[in-house]
Steps between C-alpha positions, in 0.01 A plus 500: 500500500505840332385351171223300671371818662503679167315222324238488777459879479464480122229232524299691762532835326416354158187330629373806686584735215333303221205350681390776734643833384381708209743508207376841394750690718847381607500400866789473744474124462540518123803724533663264751421207273684668217802563723523129569546432128878513542486180705310300236668173407807618692790255469264240357642265237161387374139609478205298627348288226136575418236263628188381330289691747170438328419141415138539402337404174569694184123511444403847629181530295221710640704703747572872514835647398629805689742731316689751713574834329388417146684794346728523196513156331313358799185624331534207258448236767135543590371423153738205470364339817141590415544322166580185704173529693613684814351799676773758559532737796734796535692580818700820562831458680503839670826599332525841335388472136574774247218664307655362183461142625156559645378580147590147389258334743189352330228492763245327278718188486443430870200385699617701804775747584623490861716748689620349832717801585819300457405241764492129426265432793249745351533331162428159652185637664385654172543166324326298772246261350632537145643188332846645437735253330779733385660827613763643262673836444401711203800731517816563703320693774277202574765228530558489876136556591376233257748236613434572867122486450529177299710342774247594769209370292675177401486556124786415258790746521878521517709403805385732783837467674659698217236769443739784582779357282265514201442873550797652685775541239797471735367180660430373150856561385656348811284191470642434150866584562764230507673226306198271515307736275798588282528130414153534347612807304349764729713784635404790728660847502689599815271724703414621850216668685634825646358773724695816414694667217827465693442128549434463127831665408691281746336181375573576133867571574537186712311253278497633143807722468566848367278667243768463233491122553124441472231590242281660766262422782122448519307651792139395558238444773429153639131504400492699178316420176512613139847647536382750762778677693775311316821699453812425296802675650867537416652711777493555876292813452239323286491206741445724803230696320316185386496343846395827662216540250366149569524549877307827475207346310231237536530202270279418202227366732501785751723348768795690642843390379736445792784376283601421145660218305841581356601253228773455245392592150497206259557606139325289239171413333199510733199272460160441657417130539133418551301187565348281770601213728352195668650282772431147374623178660762689699646684200433856391374496143557826312328622184681797345230658282678808363813712538563865417818695435511836679628789291594726791711813522740431789726800548656570840365811669136430409218250527481221240255590222271232358505548123341199331476129571541234233344154519788263425522143375576232758807397301666837566487459879780386730544119472471465879168684520290204614746360761552853635126563524435171680782556749402857584125455515530181706723672754251786535213263574304526175246218484237609246384802304676766297845656509670802345879491526762749380851388411810641332740303279834655591705642218828312457436208738157392375391440859129512581446747784185501709352847561158432654183293468136527607215243522278679251436570134725721290366856515280726286385359164796269434332171605207566268705567187750224581212256535406564137857446380595179681350153525428529874441838663581592860140567604393159376800333664429667835136389498595148385750465786196506733213362293645281222824359633528213250480746213748732671755220541498443123672839459757493781871494424439558130584789265210729423424555132449833324231541235552877476741769620414779740645811662363739757599868481492704821450871437737698725438865591807725487635745755369847419538853633133568417196292602404223260162336444396169349409529134269220387360690201737328256410148616232441230757585231752273665251213504439550128873504424579185697202319350462129563844486668360696795385264773404757765570849633475527876469864615607550861389864515214702354544757227608829659630347824810665641801274470840478665823360357497122472718334764344152512225290343244670723562834332492392135216656297386223265580139425476428128498132403609382154449150360590352161627174351801685357753626758619766256153657489485512879847657525411757236194616691700519824746735326201700373361533854839603632504780242151608607621516856812693400287750306272554802169381356390338827493822704435871462581818689140617548218323691 
């Protein structure tokens, strides 16, 4: 009876919160909804299988495509759909968007740009009379709004019964825990959603052990993105401080944190797996288009630092990568469109550990450069999963092929006792030095902007993308960029 009441409360609160309450500011309803996350998939031995919710024709020619929050790599989607003959509209989710991300939005790619103040009912009114055939997220902030709007409008989307599990990281992890998924090669770190520093200390002692017995603990918010507010800790004091810091702040999207995820730290190689899916004849077909190795600095007592990411050959990936992807994405209700999943191959055991996944493109400029290095890029795969399903199915379950190697270098700003400012004056010289191996430089700040120490992807200064047929050339330029960063060429001490 207690569980039935909780489920009924969750359904009512979710509906009211998403459909009729602005997402711009956290409401009481949203805070209560987050509290209920601890009851997700409680004592359940299985997860509901996704349904083929949309059984319409794959011919969507002539209709409008709505992209929600076309920031970061989401700015690649409008042109891709326009090239297939579709008008493209932009919809804002109402979530807090950083100035850095706002700069990535390309207004000229869209016929209209709508701001419904975070309300799905307003969005439906704004789209009234328009032949909308698709609604998809452009970036992480737009996932829940896009899937909810698509469900209400009857356009192809993922399973609406599992919307929250595709965004809330603790629900996500609980949905994929258990022997059924381990049989497919997918493991999940032990973790819990906690509400206080004291509770965090008690949980670690009870479920993970003493600090001398474990490599550390990860503390993070349930709705973060880009590594925001992630802490690696190795003592009671660091754990208490990390939880207290998260509880005292809003999350990446401007919503108040009422708790934090405390998770065991998995030591090993971390990868980003990217691609698209399509539910076809009752089976989820997965096309893995590219995978990247994260070169991160992961020391306890600090946030993980994103150094550079290397595009890797399919043959170097875990042998269970496809079965693990199918099992996890199916359980989370993925039916069509893109995915970006992060996993760690545990040192010693070789186990593939699930970290998180989102129904969207990989971020920043990575999909663009990867698309020039592989035989089937993620942007193309995502669009094909809606518009050219027969062509998409030719690439599912198969290894992707590399025609060139690539790495992406993230410029990290150091801690400093004096103010530092972005220095873009050396960029022309850098372009000349890198020559034809330079694919793109993405500046996230203007020359002379005040900077703060890098603590996540959202506070990196530049993304520098290198591409070459010879892996040794790419690695050499990455070492060169690391030396530039070490020597301080990307910032200065005067405005």
